[in-house]
N, C-alpha and C positions, 0 to 999 in steps of 0.2 A: 522521539518516540512516535509510534503510529498507533492509532486506535483500530479496534475491530471494525468500527463503522467506516473508517477511512479505507481499510482494505476492501470491504465489500463495495464501497462506492468506486474505488479504483478499478475493480474488476468489471463493474457495470459500465464505466466509461470506456474501457477497452473492449467490452463485449466478449469476455472470456469467462469460462467456468473455473471452478476450483482446481480441477485436474490440470487444466492448461497453465494456470498460474504456478502450480506445483512444478510442472515440467520446465517452465521458463526460469524458475528460481533454482531448480536443482534440489528440491526438497520433496518429501513425501506428501501425498494427498492428506493423510491424517494430520500432518503438521499444519497445513493450511486450514483444515477444518477446526483444529484446536485453537489456532490463532484467531480465527474469525468468530469463535464463540466466547472469546475473552470478554470480560467486562471492563470497559475503559481501555487503558493502554494494553496493547497486545502482550501477552506473556509467552515466553518461550526461550529457547536457546538463542543467544546473541548472534551466533553464526548464521542460524536459519533466518532470523529476522533481518540481518544484513543482506542476505541473499534475496529475500523477498523485496526489500526496499530497492536494491540494485536492479532487480528485474522490472519493477514498476518504473523506475527512472529510465531504464533502457527502452522501455516501451513508450516513453514520451510523457509520463505523468510527473507532476510536481506535487509533492506532499507538503501541505501547509501546516506547520506546527503551531502550538499555542503561542499567542502574542506575536506571531509573524505577520508582517505587513500584508493585510488583505482588507477589502472594504468593510467586512463585518468584524474583523479582529479575532475571529474564532478559528477553529480547526476546519480543515476541509481538504478537498482534492481539486486540482485544476489541471487542465492540459497546458503544457508548456507552449509558449509562443513559437511561431515558426522560425524565428531567428536564433533560437537556442537560449534565449534569455529567460 
């Protein structure tokens, strides 16, 4: 799962607005707006959510899930290393 805060942080790291993320993901602007106003985990159509996550991944972002190895052990967003790892 991805949280609304992760989506906003991911966009900030990429330097894109909601309209650009919607275009990259192939979803509507209102879909991105609804996702980003969710409380906690993003709510929405699984297909749309999958498209957004794939677009962020394709742009070079790694989404860090709950209890995934990270220094703080929490959720977050980080840029992938240059070697694809």
